[in-house]
BAZABA-862722 format. One record per residue: residue number from 1; residue in three letters; chain; x, y, z of N, C-alpha, C in turn. Coordinates in steps of 0.05 Angstrom, whole numbers, plus 32768, in hexadecimal, padded with zeros to 4 digits. Each point is the difference from the previous one (the first is absolute). Example, Ala and Ser with C-alpha at 12.3 -4.5 7.8 and 13.67 -1.06 7.14 Angstrom:
   kolnu   bado   marse    npx    npy    npz   capx   capy   capz    cpx    cpy    cpz
       1    ALA       A   8108   7F8E   809C   7FEE   8018   8000   8012   8018   8000
       2    SER       A   7FF9   8015   7FF2   8010   8018   8001   7FF1   8016   800E
END
This chain:
   kolnu   bado   marse    npx    npy    npz   capx   capy   capz    cpx    cpy    cpz
       1    UNK       A   7E59   896D   7C25   7FEE   7FF0   7FF0   8005   8008   7FE3
       2    UNK       A   8001   7FED   7FEF   8006   8005   7FE4   7FE5   8001   7FF0
       3    UNK       A   7FFE   8013   7FEF   7FE8   8003   7FF0   8004   7FF2   7FE5
       4    UNK       A   7FEC   7FF2   7FF7   8002   7FF4   7FE5   7FED   800F   7FED
       5    UNK       A   800B   8007   7FEA   7FEE   800C   7FEC   7FF5   7FEB   7FEF
       6    UNK       A   7FE6   8001   7FFC   7FF2   7FEC   7FEF   7FF9   800D   7FE6
       7    UNK       A   8008   7FF3   7FEB   7FF9   800B   7FE5   7FE7   7FF1   7FF7
       8    UNK       A   7FED   800F   7FF7   7FE8   7FF3   7FF5   8003   7FFB   7FE3
       9    UNK       A   7FF8   7FE9   7FF7   8001   7FFA   7FE4   7FEB   8012   7FF2
      10    UNK       A   8005   8003   7FE6   7FEE   8011   7FF0   7FE3   7FF6   8001
      11    UNK       A   7FFC   7FE5   8000   7FE5   7FF6   7FFF   7FF2   8002   801B
      12    UNK       A   800E   8006   8016   7FF3   8004   801A   7FFA   801D   8006
      13    UNK       A   800A   8013   7FEF   7FFB   801C   8005   7FE3   8007   7FFD
      14    UNK       A   7FF2   7FF2   7FEE   7FE4   8005   7FFB   7FEE   7FEE   8010
      15    UNK       A   800B   7FF4   8016   7FF1   7FEC   800F   7FF0   800E   8016
      16    UNK       A   7FEA   7FF3   8007   7FEF   8009   8016   800B   7FF3   8019
      17    UNK       A   8003   800F   8016   800B   7FF5   8019   7FE9   7FF8   8012
      18    UNK       A   8003   7FE9   800C   7FED   7FF5   8013   800F   7FF6   8018
      19    UNK       A   7FF9   8008   8018   800D   7FF7   8019   7FED   7FEB   800C
      20    UNK       A   800B   7FE9   8006   7FF1   7FEA   800D   800E   7FF8   8019
      21    UNK       A   7FF1   7FF5   8013   800B   7FF7   801A   7FFB   7FE2   8003
      22    UNK       A   8013   7FF3   800C   7FFD   7FE3   8006   7FF2   7FFE   801B
      23    UNK       A   7FFB   7FE7   8009   7FF4   7FFB   801A   8011   800A   8017
      24    UNK       A   801A   8000   7FFB   8013   8009   8015   8006   801E   7FFD
      25    UNK       A   7FEF   800F   7FF3   8002   801C   7FFC   801A   8008   7FF1
      26    UNK       A   8009   7FEF   7FEE   8017   8006   7FEF   7FF4   800E   7FE8
      27    UNK       A   800C   8017   7FF8   7FF5   800F   7FEA   8011   7FFB   7FE7
      28    UNK       A   7FF2   7FFC   7FEA   800D   7FFB   7FE7   7FF5   8014   7FEB
      29    UNK       A   8012   800A   7FF0   7FF8   8013   7FEB   7FFF   7FF1   7FE6
      30    UNK       A   7FE9   7FFF   7FF4   7FFC   7FF2   7FE7   7FFE   8014   7FE9
      31    UNK       A   800D   7FFB   7FEB   7FFF   8011   7FE8   7FEF   7FF2   7FEB
      32    UNK       A   7FEA   800B   7FF9   7FEE   7FF5   7FEC   8004   800F   7FE6
      33    UNK       A   800D   7FF3   7FEC   8005   800F   7FE7   7FE6   8007   7FF2
      34    UNK       A   8001   8017   7FF2   7FEA   8009   7FF0   7FFF   7FF0   7FE7
      35    UNK       A   7FE9   7FF7   7FF9   7FFD   7FF0   7FE7   7FFE   8013   7FE8
      36    UNK       A   8012   7FFB   7FEE   8000   8011   7FE7   7FFD   7FED   7FE9
      37    UNK       A   7FEB   8005   7FF1   7FFB   7FF0   7FE8   8014   8008   7FEA
      38    UNK       A   800E   7FEC   7FF6   8013   8005   7FEB   7FF2   8008   7FE6
      39    UNK       A   800D   8011   7FF2   7FF4   8008   7FE6   8002   7FE8   7FED
      40    UNK       A   7FEA   7FFB   7FF3   8000   7FEA   7FED   800C   8008   7FE6
      41    UNK       A   8011   7FEF   7FF5   800B   8006   7FE6   7FEA   7FFD   7FEC
      42    UNK       A   8001   800F   7FEC   7FEC   7FFD   7FEB   8006   7FE7   7FF0
      43    UNK       A   7FEC   7FF0   7FFD   8003   7FE7   7FF2   7FF0   8002   7FE6
      44    UNK       A   800E   7FF9   7FEA   7FF2   8000   7FE7   7FEB   7FEA   8000
      45    UNK       A   7FEC   8004   7FF0   7FEA   7FEC   7FFE   800C   7FE6   7FF5
      46    UNK       A   7FF7   7FEA   800B   8009   7FE5   7FF7   7FF4   7FFB   7FE5
      47    UNK       A   8011   7FF7   7FEE   7FF6   7FFB   7FE5   8006   7FE3   7FF7
      48    UNK       A   8007   7FEF   8013   8006   7FE4   7FFA   7FE7   7FEF   7FFE
      49    UNK       A   8003   7FE6   7FFD   7FE9   7FEE   7FFD   7FF0   7FFF   801A
      50    UNK       A   7FE6   7FFB   7FFC   7FEE   7FFD   8017   8004   7FE4   800C
      51    UNK       A   7FF6   7FFB   8019   8002   7FE5   800B   7FF3   7FEB   7FEF
      52    UNK       A   7FEA   8007   7FF3   7FF3   7FEC   7FEF   8011   7FFA   7FE7
      53    UNK       A   800D   8014   7FF5   8012   7FFC   7FEA   8018   7FEE   8008
      54    UNK       A   800A   8004   8018   8016   7FEF   800A   7FF8   7FE3   8003
      55    UNK       A   7FE7   7FFC   8009   7FF6   7FE4   8004   7FF5   7FF3   7FE6
      56    UNK       A   7FFD   800F   7FEC   7FF4   7FF6   7FE7   800D   7FE7   7FF5
      57    UNK       A   801B   7FFD   8000   800C   7FE7   7FF6   7FF6   7FE7   800F
      58    UNK       A   7FFA   8002   801A   7FF7   7FE9   800F   7FE5   7FF6   7FF5
      59    UNK       A   7FEF   8012   7FF6   7FE6   7FF9   7FF6   8001   7FF6   7FE3
      60    UNK       A   8012   800B   7FF1   8001   7FF8   7FE3   8011   7FE7   7FFB
      61    UNK       A   8013   7FF9   8012   8010   7FE9   7FFC   7FF3   7FE6   800A
      62    UNK       A   7FE9   8003   800D   7FF2   7FE9   800B   8012   7FEE   8011
      63    UNK       A   800F   800D   8011   8012   7FF2   8012   7FF2   7FF8   801A
      64    UNK       A   800A   7FEC   800D   7FF5   7FF7   801A   8016   7FFD   8014
      65    UNK       A   7FFA   8005   8019   8012   7FFC   8016   7FF5   7FEB   8013
      66    UNK       A   8011   7FF1   800D   7FF7   7FEA   8012   800D   8003   801B
      67    UNK       A   7FF0   7FF8   8014   800A   7FFE   801C   7FF9   7FE4   800A
      68    UNK       A   8014   7FF1   8007   7FFC   7FE5   8009   8001   7FFF   801E
      69    UNK       A   7FEA   7FF7   800D   7FFF   7FFC   801D   8001   7FE2   8005
      70    UNK       A   7FFD   7FF8   8019   8002   7FE4   8006   7FE9   7FEF   7FF4
      71    UNK       A   7FE9   800C   7FFD   7FE9   7FF1   7FF5   7FF5   800E   7FE7
      72    UNK       A   7FFD   801A   8001   7FF4   800F   7FEA   8015   800C   7FEE
      73    UNK       A   7FF9   8004   7FE7   800F   800F   7FED   7FEF   8018   7FF8
      74    UNK       A   800C   8017   8000   7FF2   8019   7FF8   800A   8009   7FE5
      75    UNK       A   7FEE   8004   7FED   8007   8008   7FE5   7FF4   801B   7FFA
      76    UNK       A   8010   8014   7FFA   7FF7   801A   7FF9   8007   8004   7FE2
      77    UNK       A   7FEB   8000   7FEF   8003   8005   7FE4   7FF8   801D   7FFC
      78    UNK       A   8015   8010   7FFC   7FFD   801D   8000   7FEB   8009   7FEC
      79    UNK       A   7FED   8010   8009   7FEB   800A   7FEF   7FEB   7FEC   7FF9
      80    UNK       A   8000   7FE8   800C   7FEC   7FEC   7FFA   7FF3   7FF5   8019
      81    UNK       A   800F   7FF3   8012   7FF4   7FF3   8017   8014   7FFA   8016
      82    UNK       A   7FF6   7FFA   8018   8010   7FF5   8016   7FF2   7FE6   8008
      83    UNK       A   8011   7FEB   8002   7FF5   7FE5   8005   8010   7FF3   8016
      84    UNK       A   7FF2   7FF1   8011   800C   7FF0   8015   7FF9   7FE3   7FFA
      85    UNK       A   8015   7FEF   7FFF   7FF9   7FE4   7FF9   8013   7FED   800E
      86    UNK       A   7FF6   7FE6   8001   8010   7FEA   800A   7FFD   7FE9   7FEC
      87    UNK       A   8016   7FF4   7FF8   7FFF   7FEB   7FEC   800C   7FE7   800C
      88    UNK       A   7FF1   7FEA   7FFE   800A   7FE6   800A   8000   7FED   7FE8
      89    UNK       A   8016   7FF1   7FFD   8003   7FED   7FEA   8002   7FE3   800C
      90    UNK       A   7FEF   7FEF   7FF5   8002   7FE3   8007   8002   7FF1   7FE5
      91    UNK       A   8018   7FF9   7FF9   8004   7FF3   7FE6   7FF9   8014   7FEA
      92    UNK       A   7FED   7FF9   7FEF   7FF8   8012   7FEA   7FE9   8012   8009
      93    UNK       A   7FF4   7FFB   8017   7FEA   8010   800A   800A   801A   800D
      94    UNK       A   7FF3   8016   7FFA   8006   8019   800C   7FE7   800B   800E
      95    UNK       A   8003   8005   8019   7FEA   800B   8010   8007   801D   8005
      96    UNK       A   7FEE   8012   7FF7   8005   801D   8002   7FEB   800D   8011
      97    UNK       A   8009   800E   8014   7FEE   8010   8011   8009   801D   7FFB
      98    UNK       A   7FED   8011   7FF6   8008   801C   7FF9   7FEA   8014   8007
      99    UNK       A   8009   8018   8006   7FEE   8016   8006   800B   8019   7FF1
     100    UNK       A   7FEE   800D   7FF2   8008   801A   7FF3   7FFA   8016   8014
     101    UNK       A   8015   800E   8008   7FFD   8015   8014   7FF9   801B   7FF4
     102    UNK       A   8002   8002   7FE6   7FF8   8019   7FF2   8007   7FFE   7FE3
     103    UNK       A   7FF0   800F   7FF0   8004   8002   7FE3   7FFF   801D   7FF9
     104    UNK       A   8010   8008   7FEC   7FFF   801C   7FF7   7FEF   8001   7FE7
     105    UNK       A   7FED   8011   8001   7FEE   8004   7FE9   800D   8017   7FEF
     106    UNK       A   8000   7FFC   7FE6   800D   8014   7FEE   7FF3   801B   8003
     107    UNK       A   7FE6   8001   8007   7FF3   801A   8003   800B   800F   8019
     108    UNK       A   8008   7FF0   8015   800D   800C   8017   801B   800C   7FF8
     109    UNK       A   800F   7FF2   7FF0   801A   8009   7FF7   7FFD   801A   7FEF
     110    UNK       A   7FEB   8001   7FF0   7FFB   8017   7FF0   7FFA   8019   8011
     111    UNK       A   7FF3   7FFC   8017   7FFA   8017   8011   8019   800C   800D
     112    UNK       A   8015   7FEF   8002   8019   800A   800C   800D   8014   7FEE
END
């Protein structure tokens, strides 16, 4: 009978051994590696712009974004309001159905 030498990897040397049996009484040896928390690199304090500073141009440029669905159009005017509307034109007549889903009050923005 030939013997096989098994080399354990470095990461299994610190493992906990657990023997389990199947329904057919087959024994298996499980190696449960020890959890080691990696040392965190020291990170310098972030000195870049805040999220609010990054979003500031959206509020000062008075830009709007639109999403067109089959019936409704959604209008997001950054820093002002969100509106849902449907527009129907018959000749020179325009029938508008709209709902304002939210408005931003400048005092709310100041709190941010």
